[in-house]
mmCIF entry with sequence, helices, sheets and N, C-alpha, C, O atoms, coordinates in Angstrom:
data_MODEL
# 
_entry.id   MODEL 
# 
_entity.id                         1 
_entity.type                       polymer 
_entity.pdbx_number_of_molecules   1 
# 
_entity_poly.entity_id                      1 
_entity_poly.type                           'polypeptide(L)' 
_entity_poly.nstd_linkage                   no 
_entity_poly.nstd_monomer                   no 
_entity_poly.pdbx_seq_one_letter_code       MKEAKAAALQLRSPPAAEAKITMLKGLTTVLVVVNYCTNDLK 
_entity_poly.pdbx_seq_one_letter_code_can   MKEAKAAALQLRSPPAAEAKITMLKGLTTVLVVVNYCTNDLK 
_entity_poly.pdbx_strand_id                 A 
# 
loop_
_entity_poly_seq.entity_id 
_entity_poly_seq.num 
_entity_poly_seq.mon_id 
_entity_poly_seq.hetero 
1 1  MET n 
1 2  LYS n 
1 3  GLU n 
1 4  ALA n 
1 5  LYS n 
1 6  ALA n 
1 7  ALA n 
1 8  ALA n 
1 9  LEU n 
1 10 GLN n 
1 11 LEU n 
1 12 ARG n 
1 13 SER n 
1 14 PRO n 
1 15 PRO n 
1 16 ALA n 
1 17 ALA n 
1 18 GLU n 
1 19 ALA n 
1 20 LYS n 
1 21 ILE n 
1 22 THR n 
1 23 MET n 
1 24 LEU n 
1 25 LYS n 
1 26 GLY n 
1 27 LEU n 
1 28 THR n 
1 29 THR n 
1 30 VAL n 
1 31 LEU n 
1 32 VAL n 
1 33 VAL n 
1 34 VAL n 
1 35 ASN n 
1 36 TYR n 
1 37 CYS n 
1 38 THR n 
1 39 ASN n 
1 40 ASP n 
1 41 LEU n 
1 42 LYS n 
# 
_struct_asym.id          A 
_struct_asym.entity_id   1 
# 
loop_
_struct_conf.conf_type_id 
_struct_conf.id 
_struct_conf.pdbx_PDB_helix_id 
_struct_conf.beg_label_comp_id 
_struct_conf.beg_label_asym_id 
_struct_conf.beg_label_seq_id 
_struct_conf.pdbx_beg_PDB_ins_code 
_struct_conf.end_label_comp_id 
_struct_conf.end_label_asym_id 
_struct_conf.end_label_seq_id 
_struct_conf.pdbx_end_PDB_ins_code 
_struct_conf.beg_auth_comp_id 
_struct_conf.beg_auth_asym_id 
_struct_conf.beg_auth_seq_id 
_struct_conf.end_auth_comp_id 
_struct_conf.end_auth_asym_id 
_struct_conf.end_auth_seq_id 
_struct_conf.pdbx_PDB_helix_class 
_struct_conf.details 
_struct_conf.pdbx_PDB_helix_length 
HELX_P HELX_P1 AA1 LYS A 2  ? ARG A 12 ? LYS A 2  ARG A 12 1 ? 11 
HELX_P HELX_P2 AA2 ALA A 17 ? LEU A 41 ? ALA A 17 LEU A 41 1 ? 25 
# 
_struct_conf_type.id          HELX_P 
_struct_conf_type.criteria    ? 
_struct_conf_type.reference   ? 
# 
loop_
_atom_site.group_PDB 
_atom_site.id 
_atom_site.type_symbol 
_atom_site.label_atom_id 
_atom_site.label_alt_id 
_atom_site.label_comp_id 
_atom_site.label_asym_id 
_atom_site.label_entity_id 
_atom_site.label_seq_id 
_atom_site.pdbx_PDB_ins_code 
_atom_site.Cartn_x 
_atom_site.Cartn_y 
_atom_site.Cartn_z 
_atom_site.occupancy 
_atom_site.B_iso_or_equiv 
_atom_site.pdbx_formal_charge 
_atom_site.auth_seq_id 
_atom_site.auth_comp_id 
_atom_site.auth_asym_id 
_atom_site.auth_atom_id 
_atom_site.pdbx_PDB_model_num 
ATOM 1   N N  . MET A 1 1  ? 1.037   7.411  9.959  1.00 0.00 ? 1  MET A N  1 
ATOM 2   C CA . MET A 1 1  ? 1.102   6.473  11.083 1.00 0.00 ? 1  MET A CA 1 
ATOM 3   C C  . MET A 1 1  ? 2.207   6.891  12.052 1.00 0.00 ? 1  MET A C  1 
ATOM 4   O O  . MET A 1 1  ? 3.101   6.102  12.360 1.00 0.00 ? 1  MET A O  1 
ATOM 5   N N  . LYS A 1 2  ? 2.144   8.121  12.526 1.00 0.00 ? 2  LYS A N  1 
ATOM 6   C CA . LYS A 1 2  ? 3.138   8.591  13.491 1.00 0.00 ? 2  LYS A CA 1 
ATOM 7   C C  . LYS A 1 2  ? 3.084   7.771  14.774 1.00 0.00 ? 2  LYS A C  1 
ATOM 8   O O  . LYS A 1 2  ? 4.118   7.475  15.374 1.00 0.00 ? 2  LYS A O  1 
ATOM 9   N N  . GLU A 1 3  ? 1.862   7.403  15.196 1.00 0.00 ? 3  GLU A N  1 
ATOM 10  C CA . GLU A 1 3  ? 1.710   6.631  16.433 1.00 0.00 ? 3  GLU A CA 1 
ATOM 11  C C  . GLU A 1 3  ? 2.455   5.302  16.326 1.00 0.00 ? 3  GLU A C  1 
ATOM 12  O O  . GLU A 1 3  ? 3.151   4.892  17.255 1.00 0.00 ? 3  GLU A O  1 
ATOM 13  N N  . ALA A 1 4  ? 2.302   4.640  15.187 1.00 0.00 ? 4  ALA A N  1 
ATOM 14  C CA . ALA A 1 4  ? 2.943   3.340  15.000 1.00 0.00 ? 4  ALA A CA 1 
ATOM 15  C C  . ALA A 1 4  ? 4.457   3.476  15.056 1.00 0.00 ? 4  ALA A C  1 
ATOM 16  O O  . ALA A 1 4  ? 5.138   2.658  15.674 1.00 0.00 ? 4  ALA A O  1 
ATOM 17  N N  . LYS A 1 5  ? 4.988   4.525  14.400 1.00 0.00 ? 5  LYS A N  1 
ATOM 18  C CA . LYS A 1 5  ? 6.435   4.741  14.419 1.00 0.00 ? 5  LYS A CA 1 
ATOM 19  C C  . LYS A 1 5  ? 6.915   5.019  15.833 1.00 0.00 ? 5  LYS A C  1 
ATOM 20  O O  . LYS A 1 5  ? 7.934   4.477  16.261 1.00 0.00 ? 5  LYS A O  1 
ATOM 21  N N  . ALA A 1 6  ? 6.190   5.861  16.562 1.00 0.00 ? 6  ALA A N  1 
ATOM 22  C CA . ALA A 1 6  ? 6.562   6.180  17.939 1.00 0.00 ? 6  ALA A CA 1 
ATOM 23  C C  . ALA A 1 6  ? 6.526   4.916  18.792 1.00 0.00 ? 6  ALA A C  1 
ATOM 24  O O  . ALA A 1 6  ? 7.404   4.694  19.626 1.00 0.00 ? 6  ALA A O  1 
ATOM 25  N N  . ALA A 1 7  ? 5.507   4.093  18.576 1.00 0.00 ? 7  ALA A N  1 
ATOM 26  C CA . ALA A 1 7  ? 5.380   2.849  19.336 1.00 0.00 ? 7  ALA A CA 1 
ATOM 27  C C  . ALA A 1 7  ? 6.552   1.923  19.024 1.00 0.00 ? 7  ALA A C  1 
ATOM 28  O O  . ALA A 1 7  ? 7.121   1.309  19.927 1.00 0.00 ? 7  ALA A O  1 
ATOM 29  N N  . ALA A 1 8  ? 6.910   1.826  17.751 1.00 0.00 ? 8  ALA A N  1 
ATOM 30  C CA . ALA A 1 8  ? 8.023   0.970  17.355 1.00 0.00 ? 8  ALA A CA 1 
ATOM 31  C C  . ALA A 1 8  ? 9.317   1.443  18.009 1.00 0.00 ? 8  ALA A C  1 
ATOM 32  O O  . ALA A 1 8  ? 10.108  0.633  18.493 1.00 0.00 ? 8  ALA A O  1 
ATOM 33  N N  . LEU A 1 9  ? 9.528   2.757  18.021 1.00 0.00 ? 9  LEU A N  1 
ATOM 34  C CA . LEU A 1 9  ? 10.724  3.303  18.655 1.00 0.00 ? 9  LEU A CA 1 
ATOM 35  C C  . LEU A 1 9  ? 10.733  2.988  20.143 1.00 0.00 ? 9  LEU A C  1 
ATOM 36  O O  . LEU A 1 9  ? 11.767  2.608  20.692 1.00 0.00 ? 9  LEU A O  1 
ATOM 37  N N  . GLN A 1 10 ? 9.592   3.141  20.795 1.00 0.00 ? 10 GLN A N  1 
ATOM 38  C CA . GLN A 1 10 ? 9.513   2.884  22.234 1.00 0.00 ? 10 GLN A CA 1 
ATOM 39  C C  . GLN A 1 10 ? 9.734   1.407  22.530 1.00 0.00 ? 10 GLN A C  1 
ATOM 40  O O  . GLN A 1 10 ? 10.333  1.059  23.547 1.00 0.00 ? 10 GLN A O  1 
ATOM 41  N N  . LEU A 1 11 ? 9.253   0.539  21.646 1.00 0.00 ? 11 LEU A N  1 
ATOM 42  C CA . LEU A 1 11 ? 9.430   -0.895 21.862 1.00 0.00 ? 11 LEU A CA 1 
ATOM 43  C C  . LEU A 1 11 ? 10.883  -1.291 21.627 1.00 0.00 ? 11 LEU A C  1 
ATOM 44  O O  . LEU A 1 11 ? 11.368  -2.249 22.230 1.00 0.00 ? 11 LEU A O  1 
ATOM 45  N N  . ARG A 1 12 ? 11.579  -0.571 20.764 1.00 0.00 ? 12 ARG A N  1 
ATOM 46  C CA . ARG A 1 12 ? 12.972  -0.885 20.462 1.00 0.00 ? 12 ARG A CA 1 
ATOM 47  C C  . ARG A 1 12 ? 13.880  -0.481 21.621 1.00 0.00 ? 12 ARG A C  1 
ATOM 48  O O  . ARG A 1 12 ? 14.797  -1.217 21.986 1.00 0.00 ? 12 ARG A O  1 
ATOM 49  N N  . SER A 1 13 ? 13.616  0.702  22.200 1.00 0.00 ? 13 SER A N  1 
ATOM 50  C CA . SER A 1 13 ? 14.406  1.108  23.360 1.00 0.00 ? 13 SER A CA 1 
ATOM 51  C C  . SER A 1 13 ? 13.958  0.257  24.542 1.00 0.00 ? 13 SER A C  1 
ATOM 52  O O  . SER A 1 13 ? 12.825  -0.223 24.552 1.00 0.00 ? 13 SER A O  1 
ATOM 53  N N  . PRO A 1 14 ? 14.815  0.058  25.534 1.00 0.00 ? 14 PRO A N  1 
ATOM 54  C CA . PRO A 1 14 ? 14.472  -0.872 26.619 1.00 0.00 ? 14 PRO A CA 1 
ATOM 55  C C  . PRO A 1 14 ? 13.765  -0.248 27.818 1.00 0.00 ? 14 PRO A C  1 
ATOM 56  O O  . PRO A 1 14 ? 14.401  -0.021 28.847 1.00 0.00 ? 14 PRO A O  1 
ATOM 57  N N  . PRO A 1 15 ? 12.464  0.037  27.712 1.00 0.00 ? 15 PRO A N  1 
ATOM 58  C CA . PRO A 1 15 ? 11.725  0.513  28.882 1.00 0.00 ? 15 PRO A CA 1 
ATOM 59  C C  . PRO A 1 15 ? 11.247  -0.674 29.710 1.00 0.00 ? 15 PRO A C  1 
ATOM 60  O O  . PRO A 1 15 ? 11.534  -1.821 29.365 1.00 0.00 ? 15 PRO A O  1 
ATOM 61  N N  . ALA A 1 16 ? 10.528  -0.418 30.790 1.00 0.00 ? 16 ALA A N  1 
ATOM 62  C CA . ALA A 1 16 ? 10.005  -1.509 31.617 1.00 0.00 ? 16 ALA A CA 1 
ATOM 63  C C  . ALA A 1 16 ? 9.003   -2.336 30.813 1.00 0.00 ? 16 ALA A C  1 
ATOM 64  O O  . ALA A 1 16 ? 8.387   -1.838 29.871 1.00 0.00 ? 16 ALA A O  1 
ATOM 65  N N  . ALA A 1 17 ? 8.849   -3.592 31.193 1.00 0.00 ? 17 ALA A N  1 
ATOM 66  C CA . ALA A 1 17 ? 7.914   -4.479 30.486 1.00 0.00 ? 17 ALA A CA 1 
ATOM 67  C C  . ALA A 1 17 ? 6.500   -3.917 30.558 1.00 0.00 ? 17 ALA A C  1 
ATOM 68  O O  . ALA A 1 17 ? 5.730   -4.044 29.606 1.00 0.00 ? 17 ALA A O  1 
ATOM 69  N N  . GLU A 1 18 ? 6.158   -3.298 31.681 1.00 0.00 ? 18 GLU A N  1 
ATOM 70  C CA . GLU A 1 18 ? 4.813   -2.728 31.841 1.00 0.00 ? 18 GLU A CA 1 
ATOM 71  C C  . GLU A 1 18 ? 4.553   -1.658 30.788 1.00 0.00 ? 18 GLU A C  1 
ATOM 72  O O  . GLU A 1 18 ? 3.452   -1.571 30.245 1.00 0.00 ? 18 GLU A O  1 
ATOM 73  N N  . ALA A 1 19 ? 5.565   -0.847 30.499 1.00 0.00 ? 19 ALA A N  1 
ATOM 74  C CA . ALA A 1 19 ? 5.413   0.208  29.496 1.00 0.00 ? 19 ALA A CA 1 
ATOM 75  C C  . ALA A 1 19 ? 5.137   -0.419 28.126 1.00 0.00 ? 19 ALA A C  1 
ATOM 76  O O  . ALA A 1 19 ? 4.304   0.074  27.365 1.00 0.00 ? 19 ALA A O  1 
ATOM 77  N N  . LYS A 1 20 ? 5.841   -1.505 27.823 1.00 0.00 ? 20 LYS A N  1 
ATOM 78  C CA . LYS A 1 20 ? 5.631   -2.183 26.536 1.00 0.00 ? 20 LYS A CA 1 
ATOM 79  C C  . LYS A 1 20 ? 4.202   -2.694 26.434 1.00 0.00 ? 20 LYS A C  1 
ATOM 80  O O  . LYS A 1 20 ? 3.544   -2.536 25.406 1.00 0.00 ? 20 LYS A O  1 
ATOM 81  N N  . ILE A 1 21 ? 3.735   -3.306 27.508 1.00 0.00 ? 21 ILE A N  1 
ATOM 82  C CA . ILE A 1 21 ? 2.372   -3.852 27.512 1.00 0.00 ? 21 ILE A CA 1 
ATOM 83  C C  . ILE A 1 21 ? 1.362   -2.728 27.302 1.00 0.00 ? 21 ILE A C  1 
ATOM 84  O O  . ILE A 1 21 ? 0.403   -2.873 26.544 1.00 0.00 ? 21 ILE A O  1 
ATOM 85  N N  . THR A 1 22 ? 1.592   -1.602 27.987 1.00 0.00 ? 22 THR A N  1 
ATOM 86  C CA . THR A 1 22 ? 0.685   -0.459 27.850 1.00 0.00 ? 22 THR A CA 1 
ATOM 87  C C  . THR A 1 22 ? 0.683   0.031  26.408 1.00 0.00 ? 22 THR A C  1 
ATOM 88  O O  . THR A 1 22 ? -0.374  0.326  25.850 1.00 0.00 ? 22 THR A O  1 
ATOM 89  N N  . MET A 1 23 ? 1.870   0.116  25.803 1.00 0.00 ? 23 MET A N  1 
ATOM 90  C CA . MET A 1 23 ? 1.971   0.576  24.419 1.00 0.00 ? 23 MET A CA 1 
ATOM 91  C C  . MET A 1 23 ? 1.228   -0.383 23.485 1.00 0.00 ? 23 MET A C  1 
ATOM 92  O O  . MET A 1 23 ? 0.502   0.048  22.590 1.00 0.00 ? 23 MET A O  1 
ATOM 93  N N  . LEU A 1 24 ? 1.417   -1.682 23.704 1.00 0.00 ? 24 LEU A N  1 
ATOM 94  C CA . LEU A 1 24 ? 0.758   -2.670 22.845 1.00 0.00 ? 24 LEU A CA 1 
ATOM 95  C C  . LEU A 1 24 ? -0.756  -2.587 22.981 1.00 0.00 ? 24 LEU A C  1 
ATOM 96  O O  . LEU A 1 24 ? -1.484  -2.682 21.994 1.00 0.00 ? 24 LEU A O  1 
ATOM 97  N N  . LYS A 1 25 ? -1.224  -2.408 24.218 1.00 0.00 ? 25 LYS A N  1 
ATOM 98  C CA . LYS A 1 25 ? -2.672  -2.277 24.436 1.00 0.00 ? 25 LYS A CA 1 
ATOM 99  C C  . LYS A 1 25 ? -3.184  -1.035 23.718 1.00 0.00 ? 25 LYS A C  1 
ATOM 100 O O  . LYS A 1 25 ? -4.246  -1.066 23.097 1.00 0.00 ? 25 LYS A O  1 
ATOM 101 N N  . GLY A 1 26 ? -2.429  0.055  23.804 1.00 0.00 ? 26 GLY A N  1 
ATOM 102 C CA . GLY A 1 26 ? -2.824  1.299  23.146 1.00 0.00 ? 26 GLY A CA 1 
ATOM 103 C C  . GLY A 1 26 ? -2.873  1.123  21.637 1.00 0.00 ? 26 GLY A C  1 
ATOM 104 O O  . GLY A 1 26 ? -3.815  1.559  20.977 1.00 0.00 ? 26 GLY A O  1 
ATOM 105 N N  . LEU A 1 27 ? -1.840  0.475  21.099 1.00 0.00 ? 27 LEU A N  1 
ATOM 106 C CA . LEU A 1 27 ? -1.786  0.245  19.650 1.00 0.00 ? 27 LEU A CA 1 
ATOM 107 C C  . LEU A 1 27 ? -2.963  -0.618 19.203 1.00 0.00 ? 27 LEU A C  1 
ATOM 108 O O  . LEU A 1 27 ? -3.610  -0.331 18.196 1.00 0.00 ? 27 LEU A O  1 
ATOM 109 N N  . THR A 1 28 ? -3.228  -1.673 19.962 1.00 0.00 ? 28 THR A N  1 
ATOM 110 C CA . THR A 1 28 ? -4.343  -2.560 19.624 1.00 0.00 ? 28 THR A CA 1 
ATOM 111 C C  . THR A 1 28 ? -5.649  -1.785 19.602 1.00 0.00 ? 28 THR A C  1 
ATOM 112 O O  . THR A 1 28 ? -6.471  -1.950 18.701 1.00 0.00 ? 28 THR A O  1 
ATOM 113 N N  . THR A 1 29 ? -5.828  -0.931 20.613 1.00 0.00 ? 29 THR A N  1 
ATOM 114 C CA . THR A 1 29 ? -7.050  -0.122 20.686 1.00 0.00 ? 29 THR A CA 1 
ATOM 115 C C  . THR A 1 29 ? -7.163  0.771  19.455 1.00 0.00 ? 29 THR A C  1 
ATOM 116 O O  . THR A 1 29 ? -8.230  0.874  18.851 1.00 0.00 ? 29 THR A O  1 
ATOM 117 N N  . VAL A 1 30 ? -6.057  1.417  19.086 1.00 0.00 ? 30 VAL A N  1 
ATOM 118 C CA . VAL A 1 30 ? -6.055  2.302  17.915 1.00 0.00 ? 30 VAL A CA 1 
ATOM 119 C C  . VAL A 1 30 ? -6.427  1.508  16.663 1.00 0.00 ? 30 VAL A C  1 
ATOM 120 O O  . VAL A 1 30 ? -7.247  1.952  15.860 1.00 0.00 ? 30 VAL A O  1 
ATOM 121 N N  . LEU A 1 31 ? -5.817  0.333  16.505 1.00 0.00 ? 31 LEU A N  1 
ATOM 122 C CA . LEU A 1 31 ? -6.102  -0.487 15.325 1.00 0.00 ? 31 LEU A CA 1 
ATOM 123 C C  . LEU A 1 31 ? -7.568  -0.901 15.278 1.00 0.00 ? 31 LEU A C  1 
ATOM 124 O O  . LEU A 1 31 ? -8.188  -0.879 14.215 1.00 0.00 ? 31 LEU A O  1 
ATOM 125 N N  . VAL A 1 32 ? -8.120  -1.277 16.424 1.00 0.00 ? 32 VAL A N  1 
ATOM 126 C CA . VAL A 1 32 ? -9.530  -1.687 16.481 1.00 0.00 ? 32 VAL A CA 1 
ATOM 127 C C  . VAL A 1 32 ? -10.428 -0.525 16.084 1.00 0.00 ? 32 VAL A C  1 
ATOM 128 O O  . VAL A 1 32 ? -11.371 -0.695 15.311 1.00 0.00 ? 32 VAL A O  1 
ATOM 129 N N  . VAL A 1 33 ? -10.130 0.662  16.620 1.00 0.00 ? 33 VAL A N  1 
ATOM 130 C CA . VAL A 1 33 ? -10.942 1.848  16.311 1.00 0.00 ? 33 VAL A CA 1 
ATOM 131 C C  . VAL A 1 33 ? -10.849 2.174  14.825 1.00 0.00 ? 33 VAL A C  1 
ATOM 132 O O  . VAL A 1 33 ? -11.863 2.446  14.182 1.00 0.00 ? 33 VAL A O  1 
ATOM 133 N N  . VAL A 1 34 ? -9.633  2.149  14.278 1.00 0.00 ? 34 VAL A N  1 
ATOM 134 C CA . VAL A 1 34 ? -9.439  2.445  12.852 1.00 0.00 ? 34 VAL A CA 1 
ATOM 135 C C  . VAL A 1 34 ? -10.202 1.425  12.010 1.00 0.00 ? 34 VAL A C  1 
ATOM 136 O O  . VAL A 1 34 ? -10.876 1.783  11.045 1.00 0.00 ? 34 VAL A O  1 
ATOM 137 N N  . ASN A 1 35 ? -10.087 0.157  12.384 1.00 0.00 ? 35 ASN A N  1 
ATOM 138 C CA . ASN A 1 35 ? -10.791 -0.919 11.688 1.00 0.00 ? 35 ASN A CA 1 
ATOM 139 C C  . ASN A 1 35 ? -12.290 -0.669 11.702 1.00 0.00 ? 35 ASN A C  1 
ATOM 140 O O  . ASN A 1 35 ? -12.962 -0.784 10.677 1.00 0.00 ? 35 ASN A O  1 
ATOM 141 N N  . TYR A 1 36 ? -12.801 -0.327 12.870 1.00 0.00 ? 36 TYR A N  1 
ATOM 142 C CA . TYR A 1 36 ? -14.235 -0.078 13.049 1.00 0.00 ? 36 TYR A CA 1 
ATOM 143 C C  . TYR A 1 36 ? -14.690 1.078  12.164 1.00 0.00 ? 36 TYR A C  1 
ATOM 144 O O  . TYR A 1 36 ? -15.715 0.990  11.488 1.00 0.00 ? 36 TYR A O  1 
ATOM 145 N N  . CYS A 1 37 ? -13.917 2.160  12.178 1.00 0.00 ? 37 CYS A N  1 
ATOM 146 C CA . CYS A 1 37 ? -14.272 3.342  11.377 1.00 0.00 ? 37 CYS A CA 1 
ATOM 147 C C  . CYS A 1 37 ? -14.224 3.004  9.887  1.00 0.00 ? 37 CYS A C  1 
ATOM 148 O O  . CYS A 1 37 ? -15.093 3.429  9.127  1.00 0.00 ? 37 CYS A O  1 
ATOM 149 N N  . THR A 1 38 ? -13.221 2.250  9.473  1.00 0.00 ? 38 THR A N  1 
ATOM 150 C CA . THR A 1 38 ? -13.086 1.879  8.066  1.00 0.00 ? 38 THR A CA 1 
ATOM 151 C C  . THR A 1 38 ? -14.276 1.040  7.624  1.00 0.00 ? 38 THR A C  1 
ATOM 152 O O  . THR A 1 38 ? -14.834 1.261  6.549  1.00 0.00 ? 38 THR A O  1 
ATOM 153 N N  . ASN A 1 39 ? -14.662 0.082  8.451  1.00 0.00 ? 39 ASN A N  1 
ATOM 154 C CA . ASN A 1 39 ? -15.811 -0.770 8.113  1.00 0.00 ? 39 ASN A CA 1 
ATOM 155 C C  . ASN A 1 39 ? -17.088 0.056  8.087  1.00 0.00 ? 39 ASN A C  1 
ATOM 156 O O  . ASN A 1 39 ? -17.995 -0.217 7.301  1.00 0.00 ? 39 ASN A O  1 
ATOM 157 N N  . ASP A 1 40 ? -17.157 1.064  8.946  1.00 0.00 ? 40 ASP A N  1 
ATOM 158 C CA . ASP A 1 40 ? -18.334 1.921  9.032  1.00 0.00 ? 40 ASP A CA 1 
ATOM 159 C C  . ASP A 1 40 ? -18.514 2.727  7.741  1.00 0.00 ? 40 ASP A C  1 
ATOM 160 O O  . ASP A 1 40 ? -19.640 3.001  7.325  1.00 0.00 ? 40 ASP A O  1 
ATOM 161 N N  . LEU A 1 41 ? -17.395 3.104  7.111  1.00 0.00 ? 41 LEU A N  1 
ATOM 162 C CA . LEU A 1 41 ? -17.453 3.945  5.914  1.00 0.00 ? 41 LEU A CA 1 
ATOM 163 C C  . LEU A 1 41 ? -17.875 3.156  4.677  1.00 0.00 ? 41 LEU A C  1 
ATOM 164 O O  . LEU A 1 41 ? -18.385 3.737  3.719  1.00 0.00 ? 41 LEU A O  1 
ATOM 165 N N  . LYS A 1 42 ? -17.666 1.841  4.688  1.00 0.00 ? 42 LYS A N  1 
ATOM 166 C CA . LYS A 1 42 ? -17.974 1.039  3.506  1.00 0.00 ? 42 LYS A CA 1 
ATOM 167 C C  . LYS A 1 42 ? -19.457 1.022  3.187  1.00 0.00 ? 42 LYS A C  1 
ATOM 168 O O  . LYS A 1 42 ? -19.873 0.387  2.217  1.00 0.00 ? 42 LYS A O  1 
# 
């Protein structure tokens, strides 16, 4: 989960609020895709 760690680091440092929102949207998208793929394999 390198992406998650990178996202956590970026959220901890103080970037613009827009950057945080973009990161959260990206993370959510990744989680949805992973969830979808996992359900697909079952």
